BALOBA-1460 file (C-alpha; in Angstrom, 3 decimals):
// residues 395
<rec num="1" residu="m" x="33.479" y="59.446" z="30.983"/>
<rec num="2" residu="v" x="35.418" y="55.946" z="29.706"/>
<rec num="3" residu="d" x="34.419" y="54.477" z="26.648"/>
<rec num="4" residu="a" x="33.499" y="50.915" z="27.332"/>
<rec num="5" residu="i" x="35.945" y="49.826" z="24.428"/>
<rec num="6" residu="r" x="36.391" y="46.422" z="24.392"/>
<rec num="7" residu="q" x="32.438" y="45.379" z="24.249"/>
<rec num="8" residu="a" x="33.618" y="41.407" z="23.492"/>
<rec num="9" residu="e" x="29.908" y="40.006" z="23.991"/>
<rec num="10" residu="w" x="28.778" y="41.772" z="27.102"/>
<rec num="11" residu="h" x="25.801" y="44.384" z="27.442"/>
<rec num="12" residu="a" x="27.013" y="48.184" z="27.451"/>
<rec num="13" residu="q" x="24.215" y="49.808" z="28.460"/>
<rec num="14" residu="f" x="25.880" y="53.084" z="28.043"/>
<rec num="15" residu="p" x="28.768" y="52.505" z="25.589"/>
<rec num="16" residu="e" x="30.270" y="56.054" z="26.048"/>
<rec num="17" residu="d" x="31.039" y="55.123" z="29.804"/>
<rec num="18" residu="y" x="32.039" y="51.806" z="31.248"/>
<rec num="19" residu="r" x="31.399" y="52.523" z="35.133"/>
<rec num="20" residu="w" x="27.502" y="53.218" z="34.376"/>
<rec num="21" residu="s" x="27.183" y="50.155" z="32.010"/>
<rec num="22" residu="y" x="28.760" y="47.684" z="34.673"/>
<rec num="23" residu="n" x="27.014" y="48.973" z="37.412"/>
<rec num="24" residu="v" x="23.648" y="47.900" z="35.195"/>
<rec num="25" residu="m" x="25.166" y="44.919" z="34.503"/>
<rec num="26" residu="l" x="25.506" y="44.595" z="38.196"/>
<rec num="27" residu="v" x="22.410" y="45.209" z="38.829"/>
<rec num="28" residu="y" x="20.636" y="42.416" z="35.789"/>
<rec num="29" residu="a" x="23.237" y="39.565" z="37.091"/>
<rec num="30" residu="v" x="21.529" y="39.154" z="40.129"/>
<rec num="31" residu="i" x="17.862" y="39.116" z="38.416"/>
<rec num="32" residu="p" x="18.273" y="34.950" z="38.592"/>
<rec num="33" residu="a" x="18.695" y="35.435" z="41.673"/>
<rec num="34" residu="g" x="15.651" y="37.588" z="42.535"/>
<rec num="35" residu="g" x="17.640" y="40.848" z="42.952"/>
<rec num="36" residu="a" x="16.088" y="42.752" z="39.948"/>
<rec num="37" residu="e" x="13.299" y="42.869" z="37.359"/>
<rec num="38" residu="v" x="14.340" y="43.796" z="34.005"/>
<rec num="39" residu="g" x="11.031" y="46.119" z="33.866"/>
<rec num="40" residu="e" x="12.210" y="48.138" z="36.996"/>
<rec num="41" residu="i" x="16.123" y="48.543" z="35.299"/>
<rec num="42" residu="d" x="14.649" y="49.150" z="32.406"/>
<rec num="43" residu="r" x="12.364" y="52.169" z="33.828"/>
<rec num="44" residu="v" x="15.565" y="53.711" z="35.478"/>
<rec num="45" residu="c" x="17.785" y="53.140" z="32.809"/>
<rec num="46" residu="r" x="15.456" y="55.305" z="30.391"/>
<rec num="47" residu="r" x="14.952" y="58.125" z="32.971"/>
<rec num="48" residu="l" x="19.153" y="58.639" z="32.935"/>
<rec num="49" residu="a" x="19.325" y="58.270" z="29.223"/>
<rec num="50" residu="g" x="20.814" y="61.367" z="28.093"/>
<rec num="51" residu="h" x="22.624" y="62.368" z="31.700"/>
<rec num="52" residu="v" x="25.194" y="59.616" z="31.544"/>
<rec num="53" residu="g" x="28.052" y="61.148" z="33.815"/>
<rec num="54" residu="d" x="25.653" y="62.486" z="36.227"/>
<rec num="55" residu="d" x="25.981" y="60.976" z="38.979"/>
<rec num="56" residu="e" x="23.672" y="62.993" z="41.101"/>
<rec num="57" residu="r" x="20.746" y="61.769" z="38.905"/>
<rec num="58" residu="w" x="21.913" y="57.998" z="39.117"/>
<rec num="59" residu="f" x="22.021" y="58.435" z="42.935"/>
<rec num="60" residu="r" x="17.958" y="60.407" z="42.432"/>
<rec num="61" residu="e" x="16.856" y="57.274" z="40.021"/>
<rec num="62" residu="w" x="18.009" y="54.201" z="41.621"/>
<rec num="63" residu="r" x="17.049" y="55.377" z="44.917"/>
<rec num="64" residu="a" x="13.413" y="56.408" z="43.814"/>
<rec num="65" residu="m" x="13.134" y="52.721" z="42.107"/>
<rec num="66" residu="g" x="14.325" y="51.136" z="45.799"/>
<rec num="67" residu="d" x="11.588" y="53.399" z="47.253"/>
<rec num="68" residu="r" x="8.935" y="52.567" z="44.908"/>
<rec num="69" residu="v" x="9.459" y="48.581" z="45.120"/>
<rec num="70" residu="r" x="9.906" y="48.965" z="49.528"/>
<rec num="71" residu="a" x="6.282" y="50.376" z="49.063"/>
<rec num="72" residu="l" x="5.261" y="47.190" z="47.364"/>
<rec num="73" residu="a" x="7.066" y="45.124" z="49.709"/>
<rec num="74" residu="e" x="5.236" y="46.925" z="52.472"/>
<rec num="75" residu="d" x="1.895" y="46.786" z="50.883"/>
<rec num="76" residu="a" x="2.368" y="42.819" z="50.063"/>
<rec num="77" residu="e" x="3.003" y="42.947" z="54.073"/>
<rec num="78" residu="a" x="-0.182" y="44.668" z="54.949"/>
<rec num="79" residu="l" x="-1.637" y="41.926" z="53.095"/>
<rec num="80" residu="g" x="-0.184" y="39.461" z="55.260"/>
<rec num="81" residu="d" x="1.715" y="37.976" z="51.817"/>
<rec num="82" residu="r" x="5.121" y="37.168" z="52.946"/>
<rec num="83" residu="r" x="6.610" y="35.686" z="49.751"/>
<rec num="84" residu="a" x="5.601" y="38.726" z="47.647"/>
<rec num="85" residu="a" x="7.140" y="40.952" z="50.591"/>
<rec num="86" residu="a" x="10.236" y="39.473" z="50.393"/>
<rec num="87" residu="g" x="11.008" y="39.649" z="46.842"/>
<rec num="88" residu="h" x="9.907" y="42.839" z="46.837"/>
<rec num="89" residu="y" x="12.120" y="43.871" z="49.778"/>
<rec num="90" residu="r" x="15.542" y="41.756" z="47.970"/>
<rec num="91" residu="r" x="14.938" y="43.799" z="44.753"/>
<rec num="92" residu="a" x="14.835" y="46.950" z="47.105"/>
<rec num="93" residu="t" x="18.200" y="46.418" z="48.615"/>
<rec num="94" residu="s" x="19.700" y="45.901" z="45.084"/>
<rec num="95" residu="y" x="18.393" y="49.455" z="43.749"/>
<rec num="96" residu="y" x="19.402" y="50.850" z="46.844"/>
<rec num="97" residu="f" x="23.034" y="49.454" z="46.981"/>
<rec num="98" residu="a" x="23.334" y="50.473" z="43.063"/>
<rec num="99" residu="a" x="22.063" y="54.513" z="44.129"/>
<rec num="100" residu="e" x="24.465" y="55.245" z="46.957"/>
<rec num="101" residu="r" x="27.232" y="53.177" z="45.908"/>
<rec num="102" residu="f" x="28.154" y="56.808" z="43.322"/>
<rec num="103" residu="r" x="27.328" y="58.788" z="45.706"/>
<rec num="104" residu="f" x="30.424" y="61.033" z="47.350"/>
<rec num="105" residu="p" x="30.635" y="62.608" z="49.798"/>
<rec num="106" residu="k" x="28.794" y="59.913" z="51.981"/>
<rec num="107" residu="d" x="26.783" y="62.700" z="53.386"/>
<rec num="108" residu="d" x="23.343" y="61.879" z="55.401"/>
<rec num="109" residu="e" x="21.934" y="61.581" z="52.628"/>
<rec num="110" residu="a" x="24.139" y="58.779" z="51.070"/>
<rec num="111" residu="l" x="23.817" y="57.229" z="54.861"/>
<rec num="112" residu="d" x="20.315" y="56.891" z="54.885"/>
<rec num="113" residu="v" x="20.179" y="55.264" z="51.521"/>
<rec num="114" residu="y" x="22.407" y="52.809" z="53.033"/>
<rec num="115" residu="r" x="20.578" y="52.181" z="56.278"/>
<rec num="116" residu="a" x="17.402" y="51.776" z="53.898"/>
<rec num="117" residu="m" x="19.299" y="49.416" z="52.231"/>
<rec num="118" residu="v" x="20.620" y="47.365" z="55.033"/>
<rec num="119" residu="g" x="17.083" y="47.517" z="56.436"/>
<rec num="120" residu="c" x="15.294" y="46.152" z="52.934"/>
<rec num="121" residu="f" x="17.629" y="43.051" z="53.435"/>
<rec num="122" residu="r" x="16.772" y="42.175" z="56.945"/>
<rec num="123" residu="r" x="13.427" y="42.331" z="56.747"/>
<rec num="124" residu="a" x="13.412" y="40.029" z="53.623"/>
<rec num="125" residu="a" x="15.228" y="37.634" z="55.231"/>
<rec num="126" residu="e" x="12.964" y="37.721" z="58.400"/>
<rec num="127" residu="l" x="10.517" y="36.871" z="56.025"/>
<rec num="128" residu="d" x="11.894" y="34.066" z="53.828"/>
<rec num="129" residu="d" x="10.931" y="30.948" z="55.760"/>
<rec num="130" residu="r" x="13.848" y="28.936" z="54.085"/>
<rec num="131" residu="y" x="16.762" y="30.201" z="56.343"/>
<rec num="132" residu="r" x="17.503" y="31.367" z="59.020"/>
<rec num="133" residu="v" x="19.902" y="34.204" z="58.956"/>
<rec num="134" residu="e" x="21.520" y="35.037" z="61.780"/>
<rec num="135" residu="y" x="23.265" y="38.583" z="62.222"/>
<rec num="136" residu="v" x="26.131" y="38.922" z="64.324"/>
<rec num="137" residu="d" x="29.676" y="40.815" z="65.343"/>
<rec num="138" residu="v" x="32.973" y="39.222" z="64.423"/>
<rec num="139" residu="p" x="35.327" y="40.779" z="67.178"/>
<rec num="140" residu="y" x="38.033" y="42.136" z="65.350"/>
<rec num="141" residu="e" x="40.867" y="44.410" z="67.640"/>
<rec num="142" residu="d" x="38.930" y="46.883" z="69.437"/>
<rec num="143" residu="t" x="35.808" y="46.573" z="67.462"/>
<rec num="144" residu="a" x="33.869" y="44.000" z="65.843"/>
<rec num="145" residu="l" x="33.168" y="43.247" z="61.897"/>
<rec num="146" residu="p" x="29.148" y="43.277" z="60.552"/>
<rec num="147" residu="g" x="27.981" y="40.266" z="59.436"/>
<rec num="148" residu="f" x="25.333" y="37.359" z="58.760"/>
<rec num="149" residu="f" x="25.880" y="33.594" z="59.137"/>
<rec num="150" residu="v" x="23.317" y="31.045" z="57.480"/>
<rec num="151" residu="s" x="23.842" y="27.812" z="58.555"/>
<rec num="152" residu="a" x="23.348" y="24.475" z="56.043"/>
<rec num="153" residu="a" x="23.420" y="21.860" z="59.117"/>
<rec num="154" residu="r" x="20.322" y="19.800" z="59.115"/>
<rec num="155" residu="s" x="20.369" y="18.324" z="62.610"/>
<rec num="156" residu="p" x="21.100" y="20.058" z="65.944"/>
<rec num="157" residu="g" x="24.762" y="19.134" z="66.547"/>
<rec num="158" residu="e" x="25.368" y="18.207" z="63.119"/>
<rec num="159" residu="r" x="28.780" y="19.784" z="61.582"/>
<rec num="160" residu="v" x="29.047" y="20.921" z="58.632"/>
<rec num="161" residu="p" x="31.808" y="23.170" z="56.083"/>
<rec num="162" residu="a" x="31.756" y="26.525" z="55.809"/>
<rec num="163" residu="v" x="32.792" y="29.669" z="53.717"/>
<rec num="164" residu="l" x="33.850" y="32.748" z="55.241"/>
<rec num="165" residu="f" x="32.350" y="35.214" z="52.098"/>
<rec num="166" residu="m" x="33.379" y="38.469" z="51.531"/>
<rec num="167" residu="s" x="33.212" y="40.744" z="49.010"/>
<rec num="168" residu="g" x="35.706" y="43.731" z="47.132"/>
<rec num="169" residu="f" x="36.680" y="47.438" z="47.181"/>
<rec num="170" residu="d" x="32.748" y="48.258" z="46.464"/>
<rec num="171" residu="g" x="30.488" y="45.235" z="47.417"/>
<rec num="172" residu="n" x="28.918" y="44.638" z="50.726"/>
<rec num="173" residu="k" x="27.564" y="41.146" z="52.476"/>
<rec num="174" residu="e" x="23.874" y="41.908" z="51.180"/>
<rec num="175" residu="h" x="24.462" y="41.698" z="47.987"/>
<rec num="176" residu="n" x="27.120" y="38.523" z="48.191"/>
<rec num="177" residu="w" x="23.152" y="36.989" z="49.081"/>
<rec num="178" residu="f" x="22.577" y="37.315" z="45.189"/>
<rec num="179" residu="l" x="25.914" y="35.798" z="44.134"/>
<rec num="180" residu="g" x="26.152" y="32.567" z="45.580"/>
<rec num="181" residu="v" x="25.270" y="32.336" z="49.257"/>
<rec num="182" residu="e" x="21.860" y="29.707" z="48.422"/>
<rec num="183" residu="e" x="23.867" y="28.003" z="46.302"/>
<rec num="184" residu="l" x="26.412" y="27.348" z="48.663"/>
<rec num="185" residu="l" x="23.741" y="26.151" z="51.492"/>
<rec num="186" residu="a" x="22.028" y="24.182" z="48.590"/>
<rec num="187" residu="r" x="25.612" y="22.340" z="48.459"/>
<rec num="188" residu="g" x="25.786" y="21.961" z="52.402"/>
<rec num="189" residu="v" x="28.102" y="24.715" z="53.383"/>
<rec num="190" residu="s" x="27.099" y="27.279" z="55.984"/>
<rec num="191" residu="v" x="27.931" y="30.813" z="54.970"/>
<rec num="192" residu="l" x="29.404" y="33.796" z="56.812"/>
<rec num="193" residu="s" x="29.021" y="37.203" z="55.491"/>
<rec num="194" residu="l" x="31.029" y="39.856" z="56.157"/>
<rec num="195" residu="d" x="31.543" y="43.302" z="55.921"/>
<rec num="196" residu="s" x="35.334" y="43.450" z="56.064"/>
<rec num="197" residu="p" x="37.973" y="45.896" z="56.945"/>
<rec num="198" residu="g" x="37.395" y="48.601" z="54.238"/>
<rec num="199" residu="v" x="33.695" y="47.457" z="53.222"/>
<rec num="200" residu="g" x="29.647" y="47.876" z="54.045"/>
<rec num="201" residu="e" x="28.784" y="48.974" z="57.464"/>
<rec num="202" residu="a" x="32.384" y="48.456" z="58.590"/>
<rec num="203" residu="v" x="33.384" y="51.629" z="56.940"/>
<rec num="204" residu="r" x="30.380" y="53.457" z="56.965"/>
<rec num="205" residu="f" x="29.534" y="53.218" z="60.613"/>
<rec num="206" residu="r" x="32.308" y="51.648" z="62.669"/>
<rec num="207" residu="g" x="35.270" y="53.488" z="60.819"/>
<rec num="208" residu="v" x="37.455" y="50.240" z="59.591"/>
<rec num="209" residu="h" x="39.525" y="51.483" z="56.618"/>
<rec num="210" residu="l" x="40.709" y="49.062" z="54.289"/>
<rec num="211" residu="r" x="44.004" y="47.618" z="55.588"/>
<rec num="212" residu="h" x="47.030" y="45.667" z="53.478"/>
<rec num="213" residu="d" x="47.036" y="42.819" z="56.511"/>
<rec num="214" residu="y" x="43.870" y="41.481" z="55.582"/>
<rec num="215" residu="e" x="44.654" y="38.203" z="57.721"/>
<rec num="216" residu="v" x="43.863" y="40.250" z="61.090"/>
<rec num="217" residu="a" x="40.112" y="39.541" z="59.669"/>
<rec num="218" residu="g" x="40.205" y="36.661" z="57.729"/>
<rec num="219" residu="s" x="41.826" y="34.793" z="61.257"/>
<rec num="220" residu="a" x="39.188" y="36.811" z="63.054"/>
<rec num="221" residu="a" x="36.458" y="34.916" z="61.390"/>
<rec num="222" residu="v" x="38.106" y="31.963" z="61.332"/>
<rec num="223" residu="d" x="38.339" y="31.953" z="65.219"/>
<rec num="224" residu="w" x="34.774" y="33.133" z="65.258"/>
<rec num="225" residu="l" x="32.947" y="30.182" z="63.412"/>
<rec num="226" residu="l" x="35.670" y="27.358" z="65.190"/>
<rec num="227" residu="a" x="33.967" y="28.586" z="67.967"/>
<rec num="228" residu="r" x="30.213" y="27.834" z="67.128"/>
<rec num="229" residu="d" x="28.988" y="24.076" z="67.675"/>
<rec num="230" residu="d" x="27.721" y="23.788" z="63.842"/>
<rec num="231" residu="v" x="30.983" y="24.353" z="61.941"/>
<rec num="232" residu="d" x="33.314" y="21.566" z="60.797"/>
<rec num="233" residu="p" x="36.517" y="22.632" z="62.000"/>
<rec num="234" residu="d" x="38.167" y="21.064" z="59.382"/>
<rec num="235" residu="g" x="35.970" y="22.270" z="56.903"/>
<rec num="236" residu="i" x="36.430" y="26.136" z="56.612"/>
<rec num="237" residu="g" x="37.045" y="27.812" z="53.100"/>
<rec num="238" residu="v" x="37.026" y="31.334" z="52.103"/>
<rec num="239" residu="l" x="35.523" y="32.955" z="49.309"/>
<rec num="240" residu="a" x="35.527" y="36.570" z="47.905"/>
<rec num="241" residu="l" x="35.510" y="38.571" z="44.733"/>
<rec num="242" residu="s" x="36.876" y="41.207" z="42.977"/>
<rec num="243" residu="l" x="39.311" y="42.959" z="45.110"/>
<rec num="244" residu="g" x="38.027" y="40.210" z="47.565"/>
<rec num="245" residu="g" x="40.848" y="38.220" z="44.983"/>
<rec num="246" residu="y" x="43.494" y="40.047" z="47.137"/>
<rec num="247" residu="y" x="41.405" y="39.254" z="50.870"/>
<rec num="248" residu="s" x="40.959" y="35.484" z="50.050"/>
<rec num="249" residu="s" x="44.223" y="35.362" z="48.890"/>
<rec num="250" residu="r" x="46.254" y="36.534" z="51.536"/>
<rec num="251" residu="s" x="43.760" y="35.725" z="54.122"/>
<rec num="252" residu="a" x="44.363" y="32.029" z="53.110"/>
<rec num="253" residu="s" x="48.026" y="32.087" z="52.552"/>
<rec num="254" residu="m" x="48.544" y="33.383" z="55.670"/>
<rec num="255" residu="d" x="45.918" y="31.094" z="58.127"/>
<rec num="256" residu="p" x="46.758" y="27.632" z="57.182"/>
<rec num="257" residu="r" x="43.492" y="26.785" z="58.994"/>
<rec num="258" residu="f" x="41.646" y="27.889" z="55.527"/>
<rec num="259" residu="r" x="41.011" y="24.401" z="53.852"/>
<rec num="260" residu="a" x="39.938" y="25.732" z="50.604"/>
<rec num="261" residu="c" x="40.045" y="29.739" z="48.850"/>
<rec num="262" residu="a" x="38.637" y="30.811" z="45.778"/>
<rec num="263" residu="a" x="39.541" y="34.314" z="44.416"/>
<rec num="264" residu="w" x="36.935" y="35.350" z="42.127"/>
<rec num="265" residu="g" x="39.104" y="37.497" z="40.428"/>
<rec num="266" residu="a" x="42.843" y="37.951" z="40.853"/>
<rec num="267" residu="i" x="44.619" y="40.423" z="42.340"/>
<rec num="268" residu="w" x="48.613" y="40.822" z="41.895"/>
<rec num="269" residu="d" x="49.363" y="44.362" z="42.474"/>
<rec num="270" residu="y" x="47.276" y="46.485" z="43.514"/>
<rec num="271" residu="h" x="49.165" y="49.331" z="43.628"/>
<rec num="272" residu="r" x="49.891" y="49.433" z="40.345"/>
<rec num="273" residu="v" x="46.303" y="49.030" z="39.214"/>
<rec num="274" residu="w" x="45.523" y="52.210" z="41.159"/>
<rec num="275" residu="r" x="48.665" y="53.815" z="40.286"/>
<rec num="276" residu="e" x="47.434" y="53.791" z="36.685"/>
<rec num="277" residu="r" x="44.305" y="55.173" z="37.735"/>
<rec num="278" residu="v" x="45.926" y="57.571" z="39.262"/>
<rec num="279" residu="e" x="47.942" y="58.553" z="36.411"/>
<rec num="280" residu="a" x="45.009" y="58.436" z="33.640"/>
<rec num="281" residu="a" x="43.096" y="61.203" z="36.119"/>
<rec num="282" residu="f" x="40.234" y="58.333" z="36.938"/>
<rec num="283" residu="a" x="40.153" y="58.041" z="33.149"/>
<rec num="284" residu="k" x="40.165" y="54.115" z="32.832"/>
<rec num="285" residu="q" x="37.768" y="51.339" z="33.656"/>
<rec num="286" residu="l" x="36.655" y="51.683" z="37.612"/>
<rec num="287" residu="p" x="33.269" y="50.134" z="38.919"/>
<rec num="288" residu="v" x="32.842" y="53.347" z="41.142"/>
<rec num="289" residu="p" x="34.121" y="57.175" z="41.615"/>
<rec num="290" residu="g" x="37.665" y="57.261" z="42.126"/>
<rec num="291" residu="d" x="36.741" y="59.271" z="45.224"/>
<rec num="292" residu="h" x="35.951" y="55.618" z="47.068"/>
<rec num="293" residu="l" x="40.081" y="55.368" z="47.220"/>
<rec num="294" residu="v" x="40.683" y="57.537" z="49.849"/>
<rec num="295" residu="w" x="37.452" y="57.266" z="51.402"/>
<rec num="296" residu="s" x="37.721" y="53.611" z="51.882"/>
<rec num="297" residu="t" x="41.419" y="53.641" z="52.936"/>
<rec num="298" residu="g" x="40.473" y="57.006" z="55.763"/>
<rec num="299" residu="t" x="43.478" y="58.666" z="54.431"/>
<rec num="300" residu="g" x="43.349" y="62.602" z="53.077"/>
<rec num="301" residu="s" x="44.457" y="62.647" z="49.843"/>
<rec num="302" residu="t" x="44.641" y="60.274" z="46.945"/>
<rec num="303" residu="q" x="48.908" y="59.968" z="47.095"/>
<rec num="304" residu="e" x="48.311" y="59.090" z="50.900"/>
<rec num="305" residu="a" x="45.947" y="56.501" z="49.808"/>
<rec num="306" residu="l" x="48.249" y="55.209" z="47.438"/>
<rec num="307" residu="k" x="50.888" y="54.896" z="50.231"/>
<rec num="308" residu="v" x="48.317" y="52.556" z="52.189"/>
<rec num="309" residu="l" x="47.922" y="50.319" z="49.053"/>
<rec num="310" residu="e" x="52.031" y="49.631" z="48.703"/>
<rec num="311" residu="g" x="51.206" y="46.250" z="51.055"/>
<rec num="312" residu="f" x="48.752" y="45.467" z="48.554"/>
<rec num="313" residu="r" x="51.290" y="43.081" z="46.872"/>
<rec num="314" residu="l" x="50.948" y="39.520" z="46.518"/>
<rec num="315" residu="a" x="54.656" y="38.183" z="45.308"/>
<rec num="316" residu="d" x="55.655" y="37.455" z="48.802"/>
<rec num="317" residu="v" x="52.419" y="35.767" z="49.832"/>
<rec num="318" residu="v" x="50.806" y="33.536" z="47.946"/>
<rec num="319" residu="p" x="53.779" y="31.010" z="47.590"/>
<rec num="320" residu="r" x="52.811" y="30.566" z="51.548"/>
<rec num="321" residu="m" x="49.348" y="28.904" z="50.594"/>
<rec num="322" residu="r" x="49.216" y="25.034" z="51.198"/>
<rec num="323" residu="g" x="45.489" y="24.906" z="50.763"/>
<rec num="324" residu="a" x="43.457" y="24.133" z="47.429"/>
<rec num="325" residu="f" x="43.147" y="27.206" z="45.670"/>
<rec num="326" residu="l" x="40.816" y="28.067" z="42.857"/>
<rec num="327" residu="l" x="41.317" y="31.079" z="41.006"/>
<rec num="328" residu="v" x="38.385" y="32.088" z="38.475"/>
<rec num="329" residu="h" x="38.788" y="35.466" z="36.098"/>
<rec num="330" residu="g" x="37.446" y="36.893" z="33.156"/>
<rec num="331" residu="e" x="39.329" y="36.474" z="29.540"/>
<rec num="332" residu="d" x="37.745" y="40.520" z="28.995"/>
<rec num="333" residu="d" x="38.228" y="42.006" z="32.203"/>
<rec num="334" residu="q" x="38.568" y="45.299" z="31.338"/>
<rec num="335" residu="q" x="38.621" y="46.737" z="35.238"/>
<rec num="336" residu="v" x="42.333" y="43.538" z="35.867"/>
<rec num="337" residu="p" x="44.153" y="42.182" z="33.053"/>
<rec num="338" residu="v" x="44.236" y="38.583" z="32.830"/>
<rec num="339" residu="s" x="47.730" y="38.741" z="32.689"/>
<rec num="340" residu="d" x="47.607" y="39.246" z="36.289"/>
<rec num="341" residu="a" x="45.463" y="36.027" z="37.020"/>
<rec num="342" residu="h" x="48.350" y="33.635" z="35.686"/>
<rec num="343" residu="l" x="50.855" y="35.829" z="37.677"/>
<rec num="344" residu="l" x="49.260" y="35.177" z="40.622"/>
<rec num="345" residu="f" x="48.185" y="31.349" z="40.006"/>
<rec num="346" residu="e" x="52.073" y="30.677" z="39.261"/>
<rec num="347" residu="a" x="53.047" y="32.209" z="42.036"/>
<rec num="348" residu="c" x="50.791" y="30.282" z="44.481"/>
<rec num="349" residu="g" x="52.296" y="27.373" z="46.311"/>
<rec num="350" residu="s" x="49.501" y="25.130" z="46.604"/>
<rec num="351" residu="p" x="49.572" y="21.736" z="45.425"/>
<rec num="352" residu="d" x="46.064" y="21.712" z="44.100"/>
<rec num="353" residu="k" x="45.582" y="24.889" z="42.414"/>
<rec num="354" residu="t" x="43.382" y="25.499" z="39.541"/>
<rec num="355" residu="l" x="42.850" y="28.288" z="36.984"/>
<rec num="356" residu="r" x="39.556" y="29.152" z="35.249"/>
<rec num="357" residu="i" x="39.418" y="31.780" z="32.555"/>
<rec num="358" residu="f" x="35.654" y="32.615" z="31.316"/>
<rec num="359" residu="t" x="36.165" y="33.387" z="27.808"/>
<rec num="360" residu="a" x="33.616" y="35.968" z="25.734"/>
<rec num="361" residu="e" x="32.713" y="32.717" z="23.569"/>
<rec num="362" residu="e" x="31.373" y="30.919" z="26.226"/>
<rec num="363" residu="g" x="30.110" y="34.105" z="28.431"/>
<rec num="364" residu="g" x="31.408" y="35.430" z="32.012"/>
<rec num="365" residu="a" x="34.403" y="37.145" z="30.297"/>
<rec num="366" residu="q" x="33.966" y="40.785" z="32.306"/>
<rec num="367" residu="h" x="35.018" y="41.220" z="35.485"/>
<rec num="368" residu="c" x="33.890" y="38.644" z="38.360"/>
<rec num="369" residu="q" x="31.408" y="37.134" z="35.509"/>
<rec num="370" residu="m" x="29.196" y="39.693" z="36.474"/>
<rec num="371" residu="d" x="27.679" y="39.321" z="32.179"/>
<rec num="372" residu="n" x="26.606" y="35.943" z="32.941"/>
<rec num="373" residu="l" x="26.126" y="34.507" z="36.697"/>
<rec num="374" residu="s" x="24.350" y="31.915" z="35.637"/>
<rec num="375" residu="i" x="27.663" y="29.558" z="34.705"/>
<rec num="376" residu="a" x="30.137" y="31.019" z="37.254"/>
<rec num="377" residu="v" x="28.259" y="30.496" z="40.264"/>
<rec num="378" residu="p" x="27.589" y="26.817" z="40.442"/>
<rec num="379" residu="e" x="31.591" y="25.988" z="39.322"/>
<rec num="380" residu="i" x="32.721" y="27.817" z="42.295"/>
<rec num="381" residu="t" x="30.665" y="26.914" z="44.493"/>
<rec num="382" residu="r" x="30.828" y="23.426" z="43.400"/>
<rec num="383" residu="w" x="34.476" y="23.306" z="43.656"/>
<rec num="384" residu="l" x="34.112" y="24.713" z="47.028"/>
<rec num="385" residu="a" x="32.319" y="22.083" z="48.087"/>
<rec num="386" residu="d" x="34.096" y="19.495" z="46.895"/>
<rec num="387" residu="r" x="37.231" y="20.642" z="48.430"/>
<rec num="388" residu="l" x="35.513" y="21.128" z="51.984"/>
<rec num="389" residu="g" x="33.852" y="17.757" z="52.089"/>
<rec num="390" residu="a" x="30.263" y="18.654" z="51.670"/>
<rec num="391" residu="a" x="27.439" y="16.697" z="51.628"/>
<rec num="392" residu="p" x="24.383" y="18.017" z="49.565"/>
<rec num="393" residu="s" x="21.535" y="19.672" z="51.812"/>
<rec num="394" residu="s" x="18.026" y="18.292" z="51.206"/>
<rec num="395" residu="r" x="16.644" y="21.896" z="50.915"/>
């Protein structure tokens, strides 16, 4: 366990363990977007009290809450209450997501929970009449990356800006929904939320592992967007959080078709970050168990995984960026130091670049502002809509 030692204005549910506390905060964070409920989170946390560090117990309790809320959704569907059912399915999505994150190895039981998570998200989308969510496969080398696309176009033939939205080291396309998809749509920006290499369904069910040359995936997504008749070819942006700060920054630096890039969390030298974690025997602030590194890179050992991460450095890449660049970081980010944000920002070659550091006093000082999404998401989505020339939606 790792002490949550720098508790500057954030809620640590389990103060003796950063990883558990941070992941509870992830669930609390999506309440405003309909992804969780206080009472349901509290019920789980009460059952976990006294068992901190027992990841098997974590898995069981969050899965049980997912099952409970999915049953509520099924009951609502049986009554013909589509609205209530969609809300329940969305919350079940979050609880299954929380459960599976700590489960290693990714055995059949873990993958069954992940499939339940994907299924709940899809059913919620089908029941929500406000949006048409398209499930898509983006061609990528000899396979395809799974994603969903939601158009902000208001009439046939209208072309509007679009954002490629990727998560990070341990997120997924479904969780992105709660982190700004609806905000982008309301601002007139379409969204392609993608499970990129090493992430989500791509790694679990298609064997697509983490790689340093992330522009291969980023450019494949641009190709896919440009083939649509409802996307403005001059209004394509990229947004990604946590390790996605590397994905987005590298993709936008290597592919000039990205007009704007929002890195939601700085990554400067990811090899150094993990080398330090390994040297500390993983007794550092981590979002998931250390086993995630070997699994997501498809390697056989920590040392092999570190070898893969040698290319995850941006010093020689971001000076090439020319599109608009927004870098967002937390002053008290306990996973990646704020000093890395300053290094990345200074090195970026964009003539239009903005650095936004959220402080403890205002809220949002933690990793990717999960301690206050309600002030971070509007800033990020407003900046993207502005740089991409979007017109607000009438929704």
